[in-house]
N, CA, C and O atoms as a printed pandas DataFrame, in Angstrom:
     atom_number atom_name residue_name chain_id  residue_number  x_coord  y_coord  z_coord
0              1         N          MET        A               1   42.233  -14.957   96.664
1              2        CA          MET        A               1   43.007  -15.567   97.701
2              3         C          MET        A               1   42.213  -15.722   99.035
3              4         O          MET        A               1   41.488  -14.832   99.479
4              5         N          GLU        A               2   42.409  -16.907   99.624
5              6        CA          GLU        A               2   41.645  -17.228  100.825
6              7         C          GLU        A               2   42.062  -16.385  102.012
7              8         O          GLU        A               2   41.238  -15.841  102.748
8              9         N          ASP        A               3   43.437  -16.295  102.177
9             10        CA          ASP        A               3   43.974  -15.435  103.326
10            11         C          ASP        A               3   44.911  -14.404  102.712
11            12         O          ASP        A               3   46.032  -14.714  102.306
12            13         N          PRO        A               4   44.414  -13.158  102.657
13            14        CA          PRO        A               4   45.274  -12.141  101.995
14            15         C          PRO        A               4   46.244  -11.469  102.922
15            16         O          PRO        A               4   46.743  -10.385  102.621
16            17         N          THR        A               5   46.535  -12.118  104.096
17            18        CA          THR        A               5   47.434  -11.551  105.091
18            19         C          THR        A               5   48.821  -11.376  104.548
19            20         O          THR        A               5   49.453  -10.331  104.702
20            21         N          LEU        A               6   49.324  -12.532  103.845
21            22        CA          LEU        A               6   50.704  -12.375  103.265
22            23         C          LEU        A               6   50.803  -11.404  102.249
23            24         O          LEU        A               6   51.797  -10.681  102.179
24            25         N          TYR        A               7   49.715  -11.307  101.328
25            26        CA          TYR        A               7   49.750  -10.305  100.360
26            27         C          TYR        A               7   49.863   -8.846  100.920
27            28         O          TYR        A               7   50.631   -8.018  100.430
28            29         N          ARG        A               8   49.092   -8.610  101.919
29            30        CA          ARG        A               8   49.027   -7.273  102.629
30            31         C          ARG        A               8   50.420   -6.981  103.213
31            32         O          ARG        A               8   50.960   -5.882  103.084
32            33         N          SER        A               9   50.953   -7.977  103.835
33            34        CA          SER        A               9   52.303   -7.803  104.486
34            35         C          SER        A               9   53.306   -7.405  103.522
35            36         O          SER        A               9   54.015   -6.422  103.741
36            37         N          ILE        A              10   53.424   -8.151  102.392
37            38        CA          ILE        A              10   54.485   -7.932  101.362
38            39         C          ILE        A              10   54.271   -6.542  100.766
39            40         O          ILE        A              10   55.231   -5.786  100.620
40            41         N          VAL        A              11   53.019   -6.187  100.417
41            42        CA          VAL        A              11   52.704   -4.899   99.792
42            43         C          VAL        A              11   53.063   -3.753  100.811
43            44         O          VAL        A              11   53.622   -2.732  100.412
44            45         N          GLY        A              12   52.765   -3.920  102.000
45            46        CA          GLY        A              12   53.125   -2.946  103.028
46            47         C          GLY        A              12   54.596   -2.727  103.113
47            48         O          GLY        A              12   55.002   -1.579  103.294
48            49         N          ALA        A              13   55.457   -3.747  102.996
49            50        CA          ALA        A              13   56.841   -3.614  102.932
50            51         C          ALA        A              13   57.368   -2.921  101.689
51            52         O          ALA        A              13   58.318   -2.139  101.710
52            53         N          LEU        A              14   56.710   -3.251  100.645
53            54        CA          LEU        A              14   56.988   -2.588   99.436
54            55         C          LEU        A              14   56.723   -1.073   99.445
55            56         O          LEU        A              14   57.490   -0.266   98.921
56            57         N          GLN        A              15   55.619   -0.753  100.057
57            58        CA          GLN        A              15   55.246    0.703  100.296
58            59         C          GLN        A              15   56.387    1.473  100.994
59            60         O          GLN        A              15   56.800    2.557  100.580
60            61         N          TYR        A              16   56.845    0.870  102.030
61            62        CA          TYR        A              16   57.956    1.421  102.785
62            63         C          TYR        A              16   59.185    1.630  101.941
63            64         O          TYR        A              16   59.892    2.631  102.059
64            65         N          LEU        A              17   59.433    0.600  101.034
65            66        CA          LEU        A              17   60.629    0.578  100.286
66            67         C          LEU        A              17   60.579    1.700   99.197
67            68         O          LEU        A              17   61.653    2.059   98.714
68            69         N          THR        A              18   59.487    2.246   98.797
69            70        CA          THR        A              18   59.356    3.209   97.818
70            71         C          THR        A              18   60.002    4.539   98.234
71            72         O          THR        A              18   60.297    5.370   97.376
72            73         N          PHE        A              19   60.220    4.745   99.517
73            74        CA          PHE        A              19   60.838    6.011  100.010
74            75         C          PHE        A              19   62.261    6.116   99.356
75            76         O          PHE        A              19   62.693    7.207   98.984
76            77         N          THR        A              20   62.950    4.997   99.230
77            78        CA          THR        A              20   64.318    4.999   98.560
78            79         C          THR        A              20   64.418    4.400   97.245
79            80         O          THR        A              20   65.477    4.423   96.618
80            81         N          ARG        A              21   63.307    3.836   96.780
81            82        CA          ARG        A              21   63.223    3.212   95.391
82            83         C          ARG        A              21   62.004    3.772   94.621
83            84         O          ARG        A              21   60.999    3.094   94.412
84            85         N          PRO        A              22   62.148    4.992   94.232
85            86        CA          PRO        A              22   60.961    5.608   93.440
86            87         C          PRO        A              22   60.703    4.951   92.098
87            88         O          PRO        A              22   59.668    5.204   91.481
88            89         N          ASP        A              23   61.623    4.110   91.630
89            90        CA          ASP        A              23   61.400    3.335   90.365
90            91         C          ASP        A              23   60.294    2.328   90.492
91            92         O          ASP        A              23   59.749    1.897   89.476
92            93         N          ILE        A              24   59.916    1.910   91.758
93            94        CA          ILE        A              24   58.830    0.917   91.885
94            95         C          ILE        A              24   57.600    1.602   92.435
95            96         O          ILE        A              24   56.658    0.885   92.771
96            97         N          ALA        A              25   57.515    2.839   92.555
97            98        CA          ALA        A              25   56.434    3.482   93.212
98            99         C          ALA        A              25   55.085    3.315   92.423
99           100         O          ALA        A              25   54.028    3.111   93.019
100          101         N          HIS        A              26   55.161    3.401   91.185
101          102        CA          HIS        A              26   53.871    3.280   90.365
102          103         C          HIS        A              26   53.346    1.816   90.426
103          104         O          HIS        A              26   52.153    1.563   90.589
104          105         N          ALA        A              27   54.292    0.887   90.289
105          106        CA          ALA        A              27   53.868   -0.459   90.300
106          107         C          ALA        A              27   53.325   -0.929   91.701
107          108         O          ALA        A              27   52.392   -1.727   91.791
108          109         N          VAL        A              28   53.940   -0.409   92.739
109          110        CA          VAL        A              28   53.427   -0.628   94.122
110          111         C          VAL        A              28   52.026   -0.027   94.332
111          112         O          VAL        A              28   51.148   -0.596   94.980
112          113         N          ASN        A              29   51.894    1.120   93.755
113          114        CA          ASN        A              29   50.616    1.827   93.829
114          115         C          ASN        A              29   49.538    1.063   93.171
115          116         O          ASN        A              29   48.410    1.047   93.663
116          117         N          ASP        A              30   49.834    0.407   92.050
117          118        CA          ASP        A              30   48.881   -0.465   91.351
118          119         C          ASP        A              30   48.490   -1.693   92.222
119          120         O          ASP        A              30   47.309   -2.029   92.311
120          121         N          VAL        A              31   49.431   -2.326   92.830
121          122        CA          VAL        A              31   49.025   -3.565   93.649
122          123         C          VAL        A              31   48.313   -3.061   94.996
123          124         O          VAL        A              31   47.510   -3.771   95.602
124          125         N          CYS        A              32   48.649   -1.883   95.375
125          126        CA          CYS        A              32   47.929   -1.437   96.697
126          127         C          CYS        A              32   46.417   -1.206   96.501
127          128         O          CYS        A              32   45.660   -1.204   97.471
128          129         N          GLN        A              33   45.979   -1.011   95.231
129          130        CA          GLN        A              33   44.525   -0.815   94.973
130          131         C          GLN        A              33   43.759   -2.067   95.172
131          132         O          GLN        A              33   42.528   -2.061   95.163
132          133         N          TYR        A              34   44.462   -3.144   95.354
133          134        CA          TYR        A              34   43.718   -4.436   95.488
134          135         C          TYR        A              34   43.897   -5.105   96.892
135          136         O          TYR        A              34   43.747   -6.317   97.051
136          137         N          MET        A              35   44.210   -4.291   97.843
137          138        CA          MET        A              35   44.536   -4.816   99.281
138          139         C          MET        A              35   43.322   -5.480   99.862
139          140         O          MET        A              35   43.490   -6.371  100.695
140          141         N          THR        A              36   42.060   -5.108   99.481
141          142        CA          THR        A              36   40.934   -5.593  100.214
142          143         C          THR        A              36   40.467   -7.022   99.674
143          144         O          THR        A              36   40.000   -7.881  100.422
144          145         N          GLN        A              37   40.634   -7.181   98.356
145          146        CA          GLN        A              37   40.423   -8.599   97.819
146          147         C          GLN        A              37   41.352   -8.948   96.692
147          148         O          GLN        A              37   40.986   -8.959   95.516
148          149         N          PRO        A              38   42.655   -9.254   97.126
149          150        CA          PRO        A              38   43.619   -9.641   96.097
150          151         C          PRO        A              38   43.353  -10.999   95.544
151          152         O          PRO        A              38   42.778  -11.854   96.219
152          153         N          THR        A              39   43.764  -11.212   94.320
153          154        CA          THR        A              39   43.600  -12.483   93.693
154          155         C          THR        A              39   45.016  -13.060   93.430
155          156         O          THR        A              39   46.002  -12.376   93.703
156          157         N          LYS        A              40   45.136  -14.300   92.907
157          158        CA          LYS        A              40   46.373  -14.885   92.515
158          159         C          LYS        A              40   47.111  -14.000   91.541
159          160         O          LYS        A              40   48.331  -13.861   91.630
160          161         N          ALA        A              41   46.399  -13.405   90.618
161          162        CA          ALA        A              41   46.933  -12.594   89.574
162          163         C          ALA        A              41   47.687  -11.414   90.148
163          164         O          ALA        A              41   48.777  -11.060   89.700
164          165         N          HIS        A              42   47.049  -10.798   91.188
165          166        CA          HIS        A              42   47.685   -9.709   91.961
166          167         C          HIS        A              42   48.917  -10.194   92.704
167          168         O          HIS        A              42   49.934   -9.502   92.668
168          169         N          PHE        A              43   48.892  -11.348   93.382
169          170        CA          PHE        A              43   49.969  -11.849   94.130
170          171         C          PHE        A              43   51.202  -12.121   93.023
171          172         O          PHE        A              43   52.372  -11.893   93.329
172          173         N          PHE        A              44   50.854  -12.581   91.839
173          174        CA          PHE        A              44   51.861  -12.743   90.847
174          175         C          PHE        A              44   52.599  -11.397   90.511
175          176         O          PHE        A              44   53.810  -11.342   90.301
176          177         N          LEU        A              45   51.786  -10.360   90.483
177          178        CA          LEU        A              45   52.442   -9.027   90.255
178          179         C          LEU        A              45   53.324   -8.671   91.413
179          180         O          LEU        A              45   54.422   -8.162   91.190
180          181         N          VAL        A              46   52.914   -8.908   92.646
181          182        CA          VAL        A              46   53.849   -8.661   93.777
182          183         C          VAL        A              46   55.099   -9.464   93.697
183          184         O          VAL        A              46   56.187   -8.958   93.973
184          185         N          LYS        A              47   54.973  -10.672   93.334
185          186        CA          LYS        A              47   56.192  -11.508   93.140
186          187         C          LYS        A              47   57.100  -11.022   91.950
187          188         O          LYS        A              47   58.318  -11.198   91.953
188          189         N          ARG        A              48   56.429  -10.408   90.950
189          190        CA          ARG        A              48   57.325   -9.823   89.854
190          191         C          ARG        A              48   57.973   -8.604   90.332
191          192         O          ARG        A              48   59.118   -8.361   89.952
192          193         N          ILE        A              49   57.326   -7.767   91.170
193          194        CA          ILE        A              49   58.066   -6.673   91.747
194          195         C          ILE        A              49   59.241   -7.141   92.530
195          196         O          ILE        A              49   60.329   -6.591   92.362
196          197         N          SER        A              50   59.093   -8.134   93.387
197          198        CA          SER        A              50   60.072   -8.685   94.209
198          199         C          SER        A              50   61.206   -9.228   93.340
199          200         O          SER        A              50   62.371   -9.023   93.680
200          201         N          ARG        A              51   60.917   -9.903   92.249
201          202        CA          ARG        A              51   62.055  -10.359   91.331
202          203         C          ARG        A              51   62.824   -9.212   90.686
203          204         O          ARG        A              51   64.022   -9.312   90.422
204          205         N          TYR        A              52   62.118   -8.141   90.445
205          206        CA          TYR        A              52   62.753   -7.008   89.857
206          207         C          TYR        A              52   63.723   -6.411   90.907
207          208         O          TYR        A              52   64.858   -6.084   90.559
208          209         N          LEU        A              53   63.307   -6.264   92.166
209          210        CA          LEU        A              53   64.167   -5.826   93.295
210          211         C          LEU        A              53   65.388   -6.578   93.500
211          212         O          LEU        A              53   66.468   -6.045   93.756
212          213         N          GLN        A              54   65.185   -7.942   93.373
213          214        CA          GLN        A              54   66.295   -8.774   93.565
214          215         C          GLN        A              54   67.338   -8.654   92.518
215          216         O          GLN        A              54   68.525   -8.867   92.766
216          217         N          GLY        A              55   66.883   -8.302   91.306
217          218        CA          GLY        A              55   67.815   -8.071   90.233
218          219         C          GLY        A              55   68.504   -6.701   90.216
219          220         O          GLY        A              55   69.475   -6.481   89.493
220          221         N          THR        A              56   67.932   -5.728   91.090
221          222        CA          THR        A              56   68.477   -4.384   91.018
222          223         C          THR        A              56   68.836   -3.931   92.459
223          224         O          THR        A              56   68.597   -2.788   92.851
224          225         N          LEU        A              57   69.371   -4.801   93.164
225          226        CA          LEU        A              57   69.758   -4.481   94.635
226          227         C          LEU        A              57   70.709   -3.289   94.804
227          228         O          LEU        A              57   70.711   -2.620   95.837
228          229         N          ASP        A              58   71.547   -3.032   93.725
229          230        CA          ASP        A              58   72.385   -1.831   93.878
230          231         C          ASP        A              58   71.842   -0.527   93.429
231          232         O          ASP        A              58   72.567    0.467   93.376
232          233         N          TYR        A              59   70.495   -0.497   93.081
233          234        CA          TYR        A              59   69.820    0.676   92.729
234          235         C          TYR        A              59   69.353    1.419   94.011
235          236         O          TYR        A              59   69.245    0.801   95.070
236          237         N          GLY        A              60   69.088    2.693   93.920
237          238        CA          GLY        A              60   68.605    3.409   95.048
238          239         C          GLY        A              60   68.984    4.834   94.993
239          240         O          GLY        A              60   69.743    5.203   94.096
240          241         N          LEU        A              61   68.522    5.689   95.883
241          242        CA          LEU        A              61   68.838    7.079   95.875
242          243         C          LEU        A              61   70.305    7.347   96.606
243          244         O          LEU        A              61   70.540    6.833   97.700
244          245         N          THR        A              62   71.062    8.002   96.077
245          246        CA          THR        A              62   72.303    8.485   96.751
246          247         C          THR        A              62   72.372    9.980   96.675
247          248         O          THR        A              62   72.082   10.569   95.634
248          249         N          TYR        A              63   72.744   10.588   97.739
249          250        CA          TYR        A              63   72.899   12.041   97.806
250          251         C          TYR        A              63   74.307   12.381   98.066
251          252         O          TYR        A              63   74.950   11.843   98.967
252          253         N          ILE        A              64   74.797   13.296   97.256
253          254        CA          ILE        A              64   76.088   13.752   97.204
254          255         C          ILE        A              64   76.248   15.216   97.399
255          256         O          ILE        A              64   75.477   15.975   96.813
256          257         N          PRO        A              65   77.226   15.698   98.207
257          258        CA          PRO        A              65   77.348   17.096   98.422
258          259         C          PRO        A              65   77.661   17.881   97.112
259          260         O          PRO        A              65   78.423   17.425   96.260
260          261         N          SER        A              66   77.065   19.025   97.001
261          262        CA          SER        A              66   77.227   19.864   95.768
262          263         C          SER        A              66   77.188   21.327   96.067
263          264         O          SER        A              66   76.440   21.771   96.938
264          265         N          GLN        A              67   77.983   22.083   95.357
265          266        CA          GLN        A              67   77.903   23.471   95.530
266          267         C          GLN        A              67   76.781   24.054   94.721
267          268         O          GLN        A              67   76.395   25.196   94.973
268          269         N          ASP        A              68   76.249   23.359   93.788
269          270        CA          ASP        A              68   75.156   23.729   92.891
270          271         C          ASP        A              68   73.825   23.599   93.601
271          272         O          ASP        A              68   73.448   22.468   93.907
272          273         N          ILE        A              69   73.104   24.620   93.880
273          274        CA          ILE        A              69   71.873   24.493   94.517
274          275         C          ILE        A              69   70.671   24.969   93.655
275          276         O          ILE        A              69   69.668   25.457   94.174
276          277         N          ASN        A              70   70.813   24.809   92.354
277          278        CA          ASN        A              70   69.716   25.135   91.395
278          279         C          ASN        A              70   68.681   24.079   91.556
279          280         O          ASN        A              70   68.950   22.905   91.812
280          281         N          ILE        A              71   67.428   24.581   91.386
281          282        CA          ILE        A              71   66.307   23.691   91.374
282          283         C          ILE        A              71   65.993   23.270   89.993
283          284         O          ILE        A              71   65.821   24.131   89.129
284          285         N          LEU        A              72   65.908   22.069   89.732
285          286        CA          LEU        A              72   65.505   21.555   88.365
286          287         C          LEU        A              72   64.370   20.512   88.543
287          288         O          LEU        A              72   64.385   19.663   89.434
288          289         N          ALA        A              73   63.404   20.642   87.642
289          290        CA          ALA        A              73   62.190   19.821   87.780
290          291         C          ALA        A              73   61.845   19.227   86.400
291          292         O          ALA        A              73   61.946   19.900   85.375
292          293         N          PHE        A              74   61.456   18.015   86.408
293          294        CA          PHE        A              74   60.915   17.294   85.178
294          295         C          PHE        A              74   59.533   16.725   85.427
295          296         O          PHE        A              74   59.247   16.115   86.457
296          297         N          SER        A              75   58.717   16.948   84.466
297          298        CA          SER        A              75   57.354   16.306   84.595
298          299         C          SER        A              75   56.928   15.734   83.359
299          300         O          SER        A              75   57.427   16.176   82.324
300          301         N          ASP        A              76   56.047   14.781   83.305
301          302        CA          ASP        A              76   55.511   14.068   82.273
302          303         C          ASP        A              76   54.146   13.479   82.537
303          304         O          ASP        A              76   53.778   13.256   83.691
304          305         N          ALA        A              77   53.385   13.225   81.482
305          306        CA          ALA        A              77   52.068   12.523   81.677
306          307         C          ALA        A              77   51.897   11.443   80.554
307          308         O          ALA        A              77   52.398   11.553   79.435
308          309         N          ASP        A              78   51.194   10.472   80.941
309          310        CA          ASP        A              78   50.957    9.363   79.930
310          311         C          ASP        A              78   49.396    9.469   79.750
311          312         O          ASP        A              78   48.628    9.153   80.659
312          313         N          TRP        A              79   48.990    9.912   78.574
313          314        CA          TRP        A              79   47.510   10.210   78.332
314          315         C          TRP        A              79   46.693    8.941   78.331
315          316         O          TRP        A              79   46.954    8.031   77.545
316          317         N          ALA        A              80   45.694    8.871   79.213
317          318        CA          ALA        A              80   44.614    7.759   79.249
318          319         C          ALA        A              80   45.364    6.419   79.434
319          320         O          ALA        A              80   44.993    5.412   78.831
320          321         N          ALA        A              81   46.406    6.415   80.259
321          322        CA          ALA        A              81   47.136    5.219   80.398
322          323         C          ALA        A              81   46.401    4.159   81.321
323          324         O          ALA        A              81   46.602    2.953   81.182
324          325         N          ASP        A              82   45.581    4.654   82.223
325          326        CA          ASP        A              82   44.802    3.699   82.981
326          327         C          ASP        A              82   43.616    3.166   82.176
327          328         O          ASP        A              82   42.643    3.897   81.994
328          329         N          ILE        A              83   43.657    1.947   81.695
329          330        CA          ILE        A              83   42.692    1.400   80.829
330          331         C          ILE        A              83   41.262    1.281   81.423
331          332         O          ILE        A              83   40.264    1.309   80.702
332          333         N          ASN        A              84   41.213    1.151   82.732
333          334        CA          ASN        A              84   39.957    1.053   83.442
334          335         C          ASN        A              84   39.219    2.343   83.601
335          336         O          ASN        A              84   38.030    2.420   83.291
336          337         N          ALA        A              85   39.917    3.399   84.096
337          338        CA          ALA        A              85   39.240    4.680   84.274
338          339         C          ALA        A              85   39.599    5.679   83.159
339          340         O          ALA        A              85   39.059    6.785   83.182
340          341         N          ARG        A              86   40.446    5.378   82.214
341          342        CA          ARG        A              86   40.795    6.348   81.153
342          343         C          ARG        A              86   41.386    7.572   81.677
343          344         O          ARG        A              86   41.341    8.608   81.014
344          345         N          ARG        A              87   41.982    7.516   82.918
345          346        CA          ARG        A              87   42.635    8.747   83.358
346          347         C          ARG        A              87   44.122    8.663   83.055
347          348         O          ARG        A              87   44.678    7.581   82.862
348          349         N          SER        A              88   44.747    9.823   83.020
349          350        CA          SER        A              88   46.172    9.919   82.668
350          351         C          SER        A              88   47.000    9.779   83.936
351          352         O          SER        A              88   46.552   10.041   85.052
352          353         N          ILE        A              89   48.184    9.366   83.707
353          354        CA          ILE        A              89   49.141    9.267   84.888
354          355         C          ILE        A              89   50.164   10.326   84.754
355          356         O          ILE        A              89   50.775   10.523   83.703
356          357         N          THR        A              90   50.348   11.041   85.904
357          358        CA          THR        A              90   51.207   12.083   86.054
358          359         C          THR        A              90   52.479   11.760   86.809
359          360         O          THR        A              90   52.408   11.068   87.824
360          361         N          GLY        A              91   53.577   12.198   86.394
361          362        CA          GLY        A              91   54.841   11.914   87.077
362          363         C          GLY        A              91   55.790   13.104   87.048
363          364         O          GLY        A              91   55.859   13.822   86.051
364          365         N          TYR        A              92   56.505   13.308   88.116
365          366        CA          TYR        A              92   57.509   14.389   88.175
366          367         C          TYR        A              92   58.599   14.093   89.236
367          368         O          TYR        A              92   58.421   13.310   90.169
368          369         N          VAL        A              93   59.689   14.753   89.028
369          370        CA          VAL        A              93   60.793   14.698   89.989
370          371         C          VAL        A              93   61.456   16.061   90.100
371          372         O          VAL        A              93   61.615   16.771   89.107
372          373         N          VAL        A              94   61.828   16.404   91.276
373          374        CA          VAL        A              94   62.449   17.711   91.515
374          375         C          VAL        A              94   63.838   17.546   92.161
375          376         O          VAL        A              94   64.009   16.874   93.178
376          377         N          TYR        A              95   64.772   18.169   91.540
377          378        CA          TYR        A              95   66.269   18.067   92.010
378          379         C          TYR        A              95   66.644   19.453   92.572
379          380         O          TYR        A              95   66.242   20.511   92.087
380          381         N          VAL        A              96   67.441   19.346   93.625
381          382        CA          VAL        A              96   68.216   20.464   94.139
382          383         C          VAL        A              96   69.773   20.014   93.882
383          384         O          VAL        A              96   70.305   19.104   94.517
384          385         N          GLY        A              97   70.375   20.716   92.947
385          386        CA          GLY        A              97   71.666   20.335   92.488
386          387         C          GLY        A              97   71.612   18.966   91.731
387          388         O          GLY        A              97   70.894   18.871   90.736
388          389         N          ASN        A              98   72.322   17.946   92.157
389          390        CA          ASN        A              98   72.268   16.738   91.540
390          391         C          ASN        A              98   71.488   15.686   92.323
391          392         O          ASN        A              98   71.533   14.497   92.008
392          393         N          ASN        A              99   70.715   16.182   93.433
393          394        CA          ASN        A              99   70.005   15.292   94.321
394          395         C          ASN        A              99   68.489   15.394   94.114
395          396         O          ASN        A              99   67.925   16.488   94.116
396          397         N          PRO        A             100   67.851   14.258   93.938
397          398        CA          PRO        A             100   66.353   14.285   93.866
398          399         C          PRO        A             100   65.806   14.562   95.253
399          400         O          PRO        A             100   66.212   13.893   96.203
400          401         N          ILE        A             101   64.947   15.472   95.402
401          402        CA          ILE        A             101   64.289   15.739   96.767
402          403         C          ILE        A             101   62.848   15.553   96.885
403          404         O          ILE        A             101   62.313   15.452   97.988
404          405         N          SER        A             102   62.122   15.497   95.654
405          406        CA          SER        A             102   60.664   15.206   95.695
406          407         C          SER        A             102   60.344   14.490   94.415
407          408         O          SER        A             102   60.988   14.771   93.404
408          409         N          TRP        A             103   59.418   13.608   94.388
409          410        CA          TRP        A             103   58.996   12.951   93.246
410          411         C          TRP        A             103   57.533   12.386   93.441
411          412         O          TRP        A             103   57.141   12.176   94.589
412          413         N          GLN        A             104   56.779   12.154   92.447
413          414        CA          GLN        A             104   55.425   11.701   92.590
414          415         C          GLN        A             104   54.974   11.005   91.225
415          416         O          GLN        A             104   55.356   11.433   90.136
416          417         N          SER        A             105   54.210   10.002   91.353
417          418        CA          SER        A             105   53.523    9.330   90.191
418          419         C          SER        A             105   52.131    8.942   90.638
419          420         O          SER        A             105   51.995    8.196   91.607
420          421         N          LYS        A             106   51.078    9.423   89.966
421          422        CA          LYS        A             106   49.774    9.198   90.354
422          423         C          LYS        A             106   48.837    9.323   89.203
423          424         O          LYS        A             106   49.214    9.900   88.182
424          425         N          LYS        A             107   47.626    8.813   89.301
425          426        CA          LYS        A             107   46.539    9.018   88.376
426          427         C          LYS        A             107   46.067   10.501   88.554
427          428         O          LYS        A             107   46.070   11.034   89.664
428          429         N          GLN        A             108   45.692   11.099   87.503
429          430        CA          GLN        A             108   45.156   12.426   87.591
430          431         C          GLN        A             108   43.699   12.326   88.087
431          432         O          GLN        A             108   43.064   11.288   87.902
432          433         N          ALA        A             109   43.172   13.372   88.704
433          434        CA          ALA        A             109   41.925   13.361   89.365
434          435         C          ALA        A             109   40.810   13.309   88.380
435          436         O          ALA        A             109   39.744   12.795   88.719
436          437         N          SER        A             110   40.989   13.840   87.091
437          438        CA          SER        A             110   39.933   13.886   86.040
438          439         C          SER        A             110   40.496   13.368   84.767
439          440         O          SER        A             110   41.701   13.242   84.551
440          441         N          VAL        A             111   39.500   13.065   83.908
441          442        CA          VAL        A             111   39.849   12.615   82.557
442          443         C          VAL        A             111   40.299   13.750   81.688
443          444         O          VAL        A             111   39.566   14.733   81.582
444          445         N          SER        A             112   41.396   13.697   81.084
445          446        CA          SER        A             112   41.918   14.640   80.148
446          447         C          SER        A             112   41.521   14.353   78.728
447          448         O          SER        A             112   41.653   13.217   78.273
448          449         N          ARG        A             113   41.036   15.349   78.007
449          450        CA          ARG        A             113   40.549   15.093   76.609
450          451         C          ARG        A             113   41.663   15.090   75.595
451          452         O          ARG        A             113   41.431   14.664   74.463
452          453         N          SER        A             114   42.856   15.536   75.923
453          454        CA          SER        A             114   44.041   15.421   75.004
454          455         C          SER        A             114   45.283   15.307   75.766
455          456         O          SER        A             114   45.339   15.586   76.964
456          457         N          LEU        A             115   46.368   14.860   75.016
457          458        CA          LEU        A             115   47.646   14.669   75.609
458          459         C          LEU        A             115   48.152   16.012   76.151
459          460         O          LEU        A             115   48.734   16.027   77.236
460          461         N          ILE        A             116   47.965   17.116   75.468
461          462        CA          ILE        A             116   48.464   18.439   75.920
462          463         C          ILE        A             116   47.828   18.823   77.298
463          464         O          ILE        A             116   48.491   19.332   78.202
464          465         N          LYS        A             117   46.488   18.539   77.390
465          466        CA          LYS        A             117   45.893   18.860   78.708
466          467         C          LYS        A             117   46.417   17.985   79.882
467          468         O          LYS        A             117   46.548   18.442   81.017
468          469         N          ALA        A             118   46.708   16.710   79.546
469          470        CA          ALA        A             118   47.339   15.860   80.558
470          471         C          ALA        A             118   48.689   16.304   80.965
471          472         O          ALA        A             118   49.049   16.275   82.142
472          473         N          LYS        A             119   49.452   16.724   79.975
473          474        CA          LYS        A             119   50.791   17.192   80.291
474          475         C          LYS        A             119   50.753   18.572   81.026
475          476         O          LYS        A             119   51.593   18.856   81.880
476          477         N          TYR        A             120   49.793   19.378   80.677
477          478        CA          TYR        A             120   49.675   20.680   81.405
478          479         C          TYR        A             120   49.252   20.438   82.899
479          480         O          TYR        A             120   49.703   21.169   83.780
480          481         N          LYS        A             121   48.435   19.471   83.167
481          482        CA          LYS        A             121   48.088   19.130   84.537
482          483         C          LYS        A             121   49.285   18.642   85.277
483          484         O          LYS        A             121   49.517   19.005   86.430
484          485         N          ALA        A             122   50.078   17.781   84.582
485          486        CA          ALA        A             122   51.360   17.247   85.142
486          487         C          ALA        A             122   52.301   18.373   85.573
487          488         O          ALA        A             122   52.823   18.415   86.687
488          489         N          LEU        A             123   52.480   19.278   84.611
489          490        CA          LEU        A             123   53.267   20.453   84.899
490          491         C          LEU        A             123   52.666   21.315   86.029
491          492         O          LEU        A             123   53.413   21.841   86.853
492          493         N          ALA        A             124   51.390   21.460   86.077
493          494        CA          ALA        A             124   50.834   22.275   87.247
494          495         C          ALA        A             124   51.113   21.575   88.590
495          496         O          ALA        A             124   51.472   22.235   89.565
496          497         N          HIS        A             125   50.946   20.218   88.644
497          498        CA          HIS        A             125   51.209   19.560   89.854
498          499         C          HIS        A             125   52.784   19.695   90.331
499          500         O          HIS        A             125   53.116   19.832   91.508
500          501         N          CYS        A             126   53.607   19.637   89.325
501          502        CA          CYS        A             126   55.078   19.716   89.620
502          503         C          CYS        A             126   55.380   21.194   90.036
503          504         O          CYS        A             126   56.211   21.401   90.920
504          505         N          THR        A             127   54.739   22.203   89.436
505          506        CA          THR        A             127   54.931   23.613   89.852
506          507         C          THR        A             127   54.444   23.819   91.258
507          508         O          THR        A             127   55.130   24.486   92.033
508          509         N          ILE        A             128   53.333   23.304   91.627
509          510        CA          ILE        A             128   52.877   23.440   92.993
510          511         C          ILE        A             128   53.868   22.808   94.000
511          512         O          ILE        A             128   54.096   23.374   95.069
512          513         N          ASP        A             129   54.440   21.674   93.677
513          514        CA          ASP        A             129   55.423   21.096   94.589
514          515         C          ASP        A             129   56.660   21.855   94.714
515          516         O          ASP        A             129   57.260   21.912   95.787
516          517         N          VAL        A             130   57.110   22.508   93.537
517          518        CA          VAL        A             130   58.316   23.353   93.640
518          519         C          VAL        A             130   58.063   24.585   94.374
519          520         O          VAL        A             130   58.929   25.017   95.135
520          521         N          TYR        A             131   56.840   25.252   94.199
521          522        CA          TYR        A             131   56.551   26.446   94.804
522          523         C          TYR        A             131   56.412   26.310   96.312
523          524         O          TYR        A             131   56.152   27.298   97.000
């Protein structure tokens, strides 16, 4: 792209939107990695995220009062999902009662040799967040 200003502006707005729309967090993270030199293909991905958002306007986080204050956490990993770096992607969400209070999706810092090791790292990241 000759002038990446529009790309950066839209991606910045999408980053802000991930606070209430964790379903787009990973996709937005992917397009953020090309902020310095975006191409038309990257801009196409940003438009695709925008089209997804247009079709899911009623989605988002809602918090409801609850007497249940149990902490419940889910974690998972996708082994070697990043085809460029061969690193696994970790994701987790933590609930208090029925309300999500913390979530994350990111590439793991190192390459895992097996699916079990990747899932163990995901569980460790989730446990640290809960603790």
